[in-house]
C-alpha positions, 0 to 999 in steps of 0.5 A, spaced: 362 358 980 369 356 978 370 352 971 372 344 972 380 343 971 380 340 964 385 335 967 379 333 971 375 332 965 379 328 961 381 323 967 373 322 968 373 320 960 379 315 961 375 312 967 368 311 963 372 309 957 376 304 960 369 302 964 366 301 958 371 297 955 371 292 961 364 291 961 364 289 954 370 284 955 366 282 961 360 280 956 364 277 951 367 272 956 361 271 959 358 268 952 364 265 951 364 261 957 356 260 956 357 257 949 364 253 951 361 250 957 353 251 958 351 250 951 357 245 948 353 241 944 349 246 941 356 249 938 358 241 937 352 240 933 352 246 929 359 245 927 358 238 925 352 240 921 356 244 916 363 240 916 362 233 919 358 228 914 357 221 914 357 218 908 356 210 905 362 206 903 360 202 896 360 194 897 361 190 891 355 186 889 356 178 889 358 175 883 354 170 879 358 163 877 356 157 873 357 150 876 364 150 874 365 157 877 365 160 870 363 167 871 356 169 869 355 176 872 361 180 876 361 187 878 367 191 876 369 198 879 368 204 875 367 212 876 361 216 876 361 223 875 358 228 880 359 236 881 358 242 886 353 246 882 355 253 884 363 251 883 362 249 876 357 254 874 362 259 876 366 256 870 360 255 865 365 256 859 368 249 861 361 246 861 360 245 853 367 241 854 364 237 859 358 235 856 361 233 850 365 228 854 358 225 857 355 225 850 350 230 853 347 236 852 351 242 855 344 246 855 340 241 859 347 240 864 347 248 865 339 248 866 340 242 872 345 245 875 342 252 875 336 249 878 340 246 883 345 251 885 344 251 892 346 244 893 353 241 894 352 235 891 349 233 884 350 227 879 352 228 872 353 221 870 354 214 873 358 209 872 362 211 865 367 208 861 374 208 864 376 212 858 371 218 859 373 218 866 380 219 864 379 224 859 374 228 864 380 228 870 385 231 865 380 237 863 381 239 871 374 242 871 373 246 878 367 243 881 367 237 877 369 230 881 369 223 881 366 217 886 368 210 886 362 206 884 361 198 881 357 196 874 354 190 873 357 186 867 354 179 864 360 176 860 355 171 857 350 177 854 344 175 851 345 168 852 344 168 859 339 174 859 333 172 861 335 167 866 340 172 870 336 178 869 340 184 871 340 190 876 338 198 876 343 204 877 343 202 884 345 195 883 339 192 885 336 186 882 330 187 877 329 181 873 331 174 873 335 171 878 339 178 880 331 179 883 330 172 886 337 172 890 337 180 891 339 180 898 344 174 898 348 178 892 347 185 894 351 185 901 351 191 906 354 198 904 359 201 910 359 208 913 364 212 915 364 220 918 368 224 914 370 232 914 368 236 908 370 243 906 365 248 904 365 245 896 363 238 899 370 235 898 373 230 903 379 233 907 379 228 913 376 221 915 374 222 922 372 214 923 369 208 921 362 207 923 360 201 920 365 196 915 362 194 908 360 187 907 361 184 900 355 180 897 356 173 897 357 169 891 352 165 887 353 159 885 348 156 880 347 149 877 347 152 870 353 149 865 355 155 861 358 151 856 351 147 855 348 154 855 351 157 849 350 151 845 343 151 847 342 158 845 346 157 839 342 151 836 335 154 839 337 161 835 339 157 829 332 154 829 328 160 830 331 163 824 331 157 819 324 156 821 322 163 821 319 163 828 317 168 832 320 166 838 323 159 842 325 156 848 330 150 851 330 147 858 335 142 860 334 138 866 339 133 870 334 128 872 337 124 878 337 132 882 332 137 879 338 141 877 337 146 871 343 146 866 341 150 861 335 155 860 335 159 854 330 163 850 330 167 843 329 173 842 334 175 848 337 182 849 343 184 852 343 185 859 349 190 859 345 195 855 338 194 858 336 201 856 335 199 849 331 193 851 323 192 850 320 190 855 317 183 851 324 182 851 325 181 858 321 175 859 324 168 861 319 165 856 321 158 859 317 160 866 312 166 864 309 163 858 304 158 857 302 154 851 297 148 850 302 142 850 298 138 844 300 131 844 306 132 848 301 131 854 299 124 851 304 119 855 301 123 861 294 121 859 296 114 857 299 113 864 293 115 867 289 109 863 295 105 865 295 106 872 287 105 872 288 098 869 285 100 863 291 099 858 297 095 857 302 094 852 299 088 849 293 091 848 290 093 841 286 099 840 281 100 833 282 107 831 277 106 825 275 110 821 280 115 823 275 120 827 271 120 833 264 125 833 264 128 841 259 133 843 258 134 836 265 136 835 270 132 830 276 129 833 281 126 827 288 123 826 292 124 820 289 118 817 286 112 818 290 108 822 286 102 823 288 097 829 294 100 833 298 097 839 298 101 845 306 102 843 304 104 836 298 109 838 303 113 842 308 113 837 303 115 831 300 120 835 293 117 835 288 123 837 282 118 836 286 112 840 287 117 846 280 120 846 278 113 846 281 111 853 280 118 856 272 118 855 272 111 858 276 114 865 273 117 871 275 125 870 277 126 877 283 120 875 285 124 869 285 131 873 289 127 879 295 125 875 295 131 871 295 135 878 300 130 881 305 131 875 305 139 876 301 141 871 296 147 873 301 149 879 308 153 879 314 148 880 317 151 886 323 154 882 322 161 885 323 165 879 319 171 879 313 172 874 313 164 873 306 161 871 302 156 874 299 155 867 292 153 867 288 146 869 281 147 870 278 143 876 275 136 873 267 138 876 267 144 871 269 139 865 264 138 859 264 132 855 268 135 849 274 138 854 275 132 857 276 129 850 281 135 848 285 134 854 287 127 852 291 130 846 293 137 849 288 142 848 284 145 854 290 146 859 296 150 858 303 149 861 310 152 861 316 149 858 319 148 865 312 144 867 314 140 861 321 138 863 319 137 869 314 132 868 318 128 862 324 128 868 319 125 872 316 119 868 324 117 866 326 117 874 321 111 875 315 117 877 319 121 882 317 129 881 323 134 883 322 141 884 327 145 879 333 147 882 338 153 880 343 153 886 348 148 886 348 145 893 341 145 894 337 139 895 330 137 891 327 131 895 323 127 890 315 126 890 313 119 888 307 121 883 307 115 879 308 107 880 315 105 878 313 099 874 308 104 870 313 109 869 318 104 866 314 101 861 312 109 859 319 110 858 319 104 853 314 107 849 316 114 849 322 110 846 318 107 840 316 114 839 323 116 836 324 111 832 321 107 825 314 110 824 315 115 830 313 122 830 319 124 833 325 120 829 329 126 828 330 127 835 335 121 835 342 122 837 348 117 834 350 112 840 344 114 845 337 111 846 332 117 846 325 117 849 320 123 847 314 126 845 312 131 839 307 136 840 303 140 835 298 145 837 294 150 833 294 157 836 288 161 840 285 167 835 279 171 836 273 166 835 277 159 835 284 157 833 288 160 828 293 157 822 299 159 827 302 153 831 306 152 837 311 146 835 315 142 841 319 136 843 320 134 850 325 127 852 329 124 855 336 120 854 339 115 855 333 111 855 337 105 859 339 110 864 336 116 864 340 122 866 338 128 862 331 131 860 330 137 855 324 141 852 324 145 846 318 149 844 318 153 838 312 159 838 309 161 830 314 158 825 312 160 818 312 156 812 310 149 811 314 146 816 310 147 823 310 140 826 314 138 833 317 132 829 320 137 823 321 143 827 322 142 835 325 135 834 331 136 830 333 142 835 332 137 841 337 132 838 343 137 837 342 140 843 341 133 846 347 130 843 352 136 845 349 136 852 350 128 853 357 129 851 359 135 855 356 132 861 360 125 860 354 120 859 356 114 857 353 111 850 348 106 850 351 099 849 345 095 848 341 096 842 334 099 842 329 093 842 324 099 840 326 098 833 324 091 832 317 092 834 313 090 828 308 096 825 302 094 822 301 099 816 
């Protein structure tokens, strides 16, 4: 058989090769058509998963301002540092320099980056100081980037700390009014789609998904000037008397607006990481005390409302003590026969017990309840305490007696100032208001004529032989009542005290009410008239003048009351 011609064999191989290449090309073309036409959504999804991202647009939290527009809490733009772990680890020799700038451990930073080496994004430190951010930018370290965020700043510092509260690292309210009005202040972050490179850097903005909505400004009833003055006087008083803590609240009587609320000790809300949990409490709303003699005007109001007493009535307090259910209740001395005005001015426990023990328990409980004792004030403040006022059906005889002079129930400073403001406002009780423009409709809790009589009696408690003379303010008539209570201890009451004073001014046309509570004063001075009343006088003096309240032009008639020895 004759062998094939070599040129023929070459021609066959050429055609076979060409055929194979044609088939391969057709296969590639078919796959391209399939992916580009039939499976386009799959390809698009895969591409977007690798490069297209939806990122949040940070929004600024609303400011908190006082009644005059002065800032109390503001958000300022700052930079936060983040890294692409894989890229930064390739420049590991630069990590110690970066860690030093951020005041952290290089070993810890490298460990975190190594554990997250498969990620594209890791926070290194958030909301850093502008100088630190600039220094890091100048280093030009591979894989290290900046992101703009906002940091909360409190210009008044410790002065308003427990009132305002603070936000966390994500700018969400955690305490105080920041928490109460978080939804109002927070706003809504926006969103946009961007294209990022393999290192997570944005290379192109694609579209705006949702515009950012800034938080709204919160305008408070607080007056920053009064807040400073009240804090200054409270701090000085707590230090002077070696007390453990203290609170002051000032309220505008006609509106229920809270003009100042301060506590000491306080904390710096601009550095909450170093704050003890105990210092976060707004004691004026969360801590309760047995009010002591501050409650006597309300017990007297119940007796007057029941028709048991009037201003001309005489009360025999001799021999200066009473025995109730085997327990001896005493005055500081035997006052003998006293008028009702003198009984309140001298703060006679015996006289008040005589009145209350002849009163229906339900009536006394009802009046205390109407003035808000045993219930939250409605301020909306987180953690506010309702205090304790037991149901009258559970009272024992001794408990009813001690309720006449402020033991056996517990109240907050906010409840006290609200109740005292109600007496000064013709018996109209208002819900405390913190936000300017909010309405606080009054609720009638006492006959106006009884309230006006009480106002005159409470003025007598701050003049002459009254226990609250140190609360006086030059040019103004002051009404109010002191309180001194022993603190509860294991097995009974200790030799530690709470001193308080609650009052209002001016008597001729009450405008401002305030309460001062000093917890656990040390030394020999611990009575409310010695410790709390002077602080009240200094705070009220400043408040009346700053609020442009005219001085009383009518001399006090109470100074003419003849007081028997």
